[in-house]
BALOBA-1460 file (C-alpha; in Angstrom, 3 decimals):
// residues 150
<rec num="1" residu="m" x="-6.409" y="8.691" z="17.007"/>
<rec num="2" residu="k" x="-4.906" y="6.017" z="14.988"/>
<rec num="3" residu="t" x="-6.815" y="3.204" z="13.493"/>
<rec num="4" residu="t" x="-5.855" y="-0.581" z="13.835"/>
<rec num="5" residu="f" x="-5.607" y="-0.517" z="9.980"/>
<rec num="6" residu="r" x="-2.151" y="-1.778" z="8.482"/>
<rec num="7" residu="c" x="-2.196" y="-1.191" z="4.764"/>
<rec num="8" residu="v" x="0.191" y="-2.095" z="2.028"/>
<rec num="9" residu="s" x="0.372" y="0.029" z="-0.851"/>
<rec num="10" residu="d" x="0.726" y="-1.022" z="-4.605"/>
<rec num="11" residu="t" x="3.141" y="0.775" z="-6.359"/>
<rec num="12" residu="n" x="0.622" y="2.473" z="-8.864"/>
<rec num="13" residu="v" x="-0.900" y="4.439" z="-5.616"/>
<rec num="14" residu="l" x="2.408" y="5.705" z="-4.727"/>
<rec num="15" residu="l" x="3.008" y="7.113" z="-8.355"/>
<rec num="16" residu="a" x="-0.609" y="8.283" z="-8.434"/>
<rec num="17" residu="a" x="0.240" y="10.356" z="-5.474"/>
<rec num="18" residu="e" x="3.839" y="11.680" z="-6.310"/>
<rec num="19" residu="r" x="2.594" y="12.440" z="-9.803"/>
<rec num="20" residu="s" x="-0.767" y="14.089" z="-8.869"/>
<rec num="21" residu="s" x="-0.929" y="18.099" z="-9.016"/>
<rec num="22" residu="s" x="-3.880" y="18.364" z="-6.429"/>
<rec num="23" residu="d" x="-3.902" y="17.855" z="-3.004"/>
<rec num="24" residu="q" x="-7.457" y="16.611" z="-3.062"/>
<rec num="25" residu="s" x="-6.133" y="13.371" z="-4.819"/>
<rec num="26" residu="p" x="-7.316" y="10.049" z="-3.009"/>
<rec num="27" residu="c" x="-3.553" y="8.924" z="-3.222"/>
<rec num="28" residu="v" x="-2.085" y="11.869" z="-2.005"/>
<rec num="29" residu="e" x="-4.723" y="11.840" z="0.941"/>
<rec num="30" residu="i" x="-3.662" y="8.657" z="1.583"/>
<rec num="31" residu="f" x="0.179" y="9.183" z="2.086"/>
<rec num="32" residu="h" x="-0.968" y="12.410" z="4.362"/>
<rec num="33" residu="r" x="-2.964" y="10.283" z="6.303"/>
<rec num="34" residu="w" x="-0.305" y="7.701" z="6.529"/>
<rec num="35" residu="i" x="2.227" y="10.703" z="7.438"/>
<rec num="36" residu="n" x="-0.417" y="11.899" z="10.238"/>
<rec num="37" residu="d" x="-0.347" y="8.072" z="11.750"/>
<rec num="38" residu="d" x="-4.040" y="7.314" z="10.803"/>
<rec num="39" residu="f" x="-3.096" y="3.936" z="9.797"/>
<rec num="40" residu="t" x="0.218" y="1.698" z="9.825"/>
<rec num="41" residu="l" x="2.073" y="1.386" z="6.123"/>
<rec num="42" residu="l" x="3.618" y="-2.028" z="5.841"/>
<rec num="43" residu="v" x="6.566" y="-2.588" z="3.359"/>
<rec num="44" residu="s" x="8.669" y="-5.349" z="2.690"/>
<rec num="45" residu="t" x="12.254" y="-5.400" z="0.840"/>
<rec num="46" residu="d" x="10.655" y="-6.595" z="-2.464"/>
<rec num="47" residu="t" x="8.010" y="-3.935" z="-2.158"/>
<rec num="48" residu="l" x="10.468" y="-1.067" z="-1.457"/>
<rec num="49" residu="v" x="12.603" y="-2.338" z="-4.165"/>
<rec num="50" residu="e" x="9.374" y="-2.198" z="-6.640"/>
<rec num="51" residu="y" x="9.038" y="1.199" z="-5.557"/>
<rec num="52" residu="i" x="12.314" y="2.482" z="-6.323"/>
<rec num="53" residu="e" x="12.367" y="0.879" z="-9.501"/>
<rec num="54" residu="k" x="8.931" y="2.344" z="-10.933"/>
<rec num="55" residu="l" x="9.965" y="5.795" z="-9.507"/>
<rec num="56" residu="h" x="13.334" y="5.739" z="-11.878"/>
<rec num="57" residu="f" x="11.285" y="4.239" z="-14.502"/>
<rec num="58" residu="f" x="8.635" y="7.195" z="-14.599"/>
<rec num="59" residu="q" x="11.794" y="9.656" z="-14.063"/>
<rec num="60" residu="i" x="10.929" y="10.973" z="-10.599"/>
<rec num="61" residu="d" x="13.843" y="13.230" z="-9.520"/>
<rec num="62" residu="e" x="16.309" y="11.138" z="-7.870"/>
<rec num="63" residu="k" x="16.381" y="13.755" z="-4.705"/>
<rec num="64" residu="r" x="12.608" y="13.141" z="-4.288"/>
<rec num="65" residu="i" x="13.165" y="9.579" z="-4.783"/>
<rec num="66" residu="t" x="15.551" y="9.736" z="-1.577"/>
<rec num="67" residu="q" x="13.447" y="11.705" z="0.339"/>
<rec num="68" residu="i" x="10.466" y="8.810" z="-0.331"/>
<rec num="69" residu="v" x="12.774" y="6.119" z="0.785"/>
<rec num="70" residu="n" x="13.903" y="7.643" z="3.703"/>
<rec num="71" residu="l" x="10.480" y="8.629" z="4.827"/>
<rec num="72" residu="i" x="9.335" y="4.989" z="4.045"/>
<rec num="73" residu="l" x="12.631" y="3.550" z="6.277"/>
<rec num="74" residu="q" x="11.759" y="6.205" z="9.098"/>
<rec num="75" residu="r" x="7.976" y="5.635" z="9.181"/>
<rec num="76" residu="a" x="6.720" y="2.423" z="7.489"/>
<rec num="77" residu="e" x="6.872" y="-1.048" z="9.481"/>
<rec num="78" residu="f" x="8.945" y="-3.576" z="7.774"/>
<rec num="79" residu="v" x="7.524" y="-7.012" z="7.195"/>
<rec num="80" residu="p" x="9.683" y="-10.177" z="7.065"/>
<rec num="81" residu="t" x="8.771" y="-12.410" z="4.300"/>
<rec num="82" residu="t" x="8.799" y="-16.115" z="6.139"/>
<rec num="83" residu="t" x="5.756" y="-17.361" z="4.380"/>
<rec num="84" residu="y" x="5.864" y="-17.345" z="0.551"/>
<rec num="85" residu="h" x="3.056" y="-19.372" z="-0.382"/>
<rec num="86" residu="l" x="-0.033" y="-17.994" z="-1.734"/>
<rec num="87" residu="r" x="-3.160" y="-19.877" z="-2.334"/>
<rec num="88" residu="y" x="-4.103" y="-17.762" z="-5.644"/>
<rec num="89" residu="y" x="-1.532" y="-15.989" z="-7.747"/>
<rec num="90" residu="p" x="-2.113" y="-12.949" z="-9.874"/>
<rec num="91" residu="a" x="-1.611" y="-12.715" z="-13.332"/>
<rec num="92" residu="d" x="1.263" y="-10.013" z="-12.803"/>
<rec num="93" residu="s" x="4.303" y="-11.751" z="-11.130"/>
<rec num="94" residu="d" x="5.197" y="-8.164" z="-9.929"/>
<rec num="95" residu="d" x="2.082" y="-8.059" z="-7.674"/>
<rec num="96" residu="i" x="3.018" y="-11.489" z="-5.865"/>
<rec num="97" residu="a" x="5.311" y="-9.002" z="-3.584"/>
<rec num="98" residu="f" x="2.360" y="-6.843" z="-2.328"/>
<rec num="99" residu="l" x="0.310" y="-9.917" z="-1.776"/>
<rec num="100" residu="l" x="3.157" y="-11.545" z="0.183"/>
<rec num="101" residu="c" x="3.901" y="-8.264" z="2.213"/>
<rec num="102" residu="a" x="0.277" y="-8.069" z="2.945"/>
<rec num="103" residu="m" x="-0.105" y="-11.969" z="3.802"/>
<rec num="104" residu="n" x="3.168" y="-11.962" z="6.110"/>
<rec num="105" residu="g" x="2.410" y="-8.358" z="7.805"/>
<rec num="106" residu="a" x="-1.003" y="-9.235" z="8.979"/>
<rec num="107" residu="a" x="-2.397" y="-6.454" z="6.582"/>
<rec num="108" residu="s" x="-6.070" y="-5.128" z="6.744"/>
<rec num="109" residu="h" x="-5.880" y="-3.607" z="3.472"/>
<rec num="110" residu="l" x="-3.870" y="-4.009" z="0.209"/>
<rec num="111" residu="v" x="-4.530" y="-0.677" z="-1.762"/>
<rec num="112" residu="s" x="-4.105" y="-0.796" z="-5.554"/>
<rec num="113" residu="y" x="-5.411" y="0.476" z="-9.030"/>
<rec num="114" residu="d" x="-4.298" y="-2.810" z="-10.566"/>
<rec num="115" residu="a" x="-6.975" y="-5.156" z="-12.192"/>
<rec num="116" residu="h" x="-5.080" y="-8.138" z="-11.590"/>
<rec num="117" residu="l" x="-4.817" y="-7.424" z="-7.813"/>
<rec num="118" residu="l" x="-8.553" y="-6.314" z="-7.770"/>
<rec num="119" residu="e" x="-9.616" y="-9.294" z="-9.622"/>
<rec num="120" residu="i" x="-8.909" y="-11.648" z="-7.006"/>
<rec num="121" residu="a" x="-10.038" y="-9.600" z="-4.004"/>
<rec num="122" residu="g" x="-12.707" y="-11.482" z="-2.865"/>
<rec num="123" residu="r" x="-10.286" y="-14.317" z="-2.438"/>
<rec num="124" residu="t" x="-7.903" y="-12.494" z="-0.526"/>
<rec num="125" residu="e" x="-10.470" y="-11.420" z="1.921"/>
<rec num="126" residu="q" x="-11.631" y="-15.102" z="2.483"/>
<rec num="127" residu="d" x="-8.221" y="-16.404" z="2.705"/>
<rec num="128" residu="y" x="-5.839" y="-13.936" z="4.086"/>
<rec num="129" residu="s" x="-8.257" y="-11.576" z="5.964"/>
<rec num="130" residu="f" x="-7.039" y="-8.558" z="4.200"/>
<rec num="131" residu="k" x="-9.317" y="-6.636" z="2.047"/>
<rec num="132" residu="t" x="-7.976" y="-5.647" z="-1.489"/>
<rec num="133" residu="c" x="-9.513" y="-2.151" z="-2.736"/>
<rec num="134" residu="q" x="-8.982" y="0.776" z="-4.596"/>
<rec num="135" residu="p" x="-7.891" y="4.019" z="-2.886"/>
<rec num="136" residu="l" x="-11.243" y="5.621" z="-2.323"/>
<rec num="137" residu="d" x="-12.488" y="2.459" z="-0.778"/>
<rec num="138" residu="f" x="-9.648" y="2.760" z="1.899"/>
<rec num="139" residu="l" x="-10.262" y="6.018" z="2.423"/>
<rec num="140" residu="r" x="-13.727" y="5.563" z="3.196"/>
<rec num="141" residu="d" x="-12.798" y="2.918" z="5.457"/>
<rec num="142" residu="v" x="-9.992" y="5.042" z="7.403"/>
<rec num="143" residu="r" x="-12.506" y="8.324" z="7.321"/>
<rec num="144" residu="s" x="-14.870" y="5.811" z="9.017"/>
<rec num="145" residu="a" x="-12.808" y="4.389" z="11.664"/>
<rec num="146" residu="l" x="-11.619" y="7.513" z="12.382"/>
<rec num="147" residu="q" x="-14.971" y="9.000" z="12.959"/>
<rec num="148" residu="s" x="-16.034" y="6.064" z="14.826"/>
<rec num="149" residu="n" x="-13.180" y="6.340" z="17.248"/>
<rec num="150" residu="s" x="-13.647" y="10.406" z="17.972"/>
């Protein structure tokens, strides 16, 4: 049974999943759970562009990048950015796209290892109704919700 969670994944979570050599990696599990429809992955044009740029930067094979992008295009929910104002801006301007995607997409979670995003976590819950957290925290929430639903 699917949770009601709507998640925006920061690029570092995608890269950690892609570069992991272990199926036990929290980031790998996150993407397996998304493929299994345990939650909805939200993306915007800007977050997808960021994914592609970083995958190229970290020299992920072009064929693999195409597979990842096609999977996202087929299965993720695209979020149009209609509101551009944030109450709090992260120190790293690259993170703005992920906050805007979460805000515009009515996300429940923004998952990241990024210190700039995590430092404004309390503010995002208070002002935007989504939780900014690390991958393990998100997995705990997903597992708990799935357990409660069964």
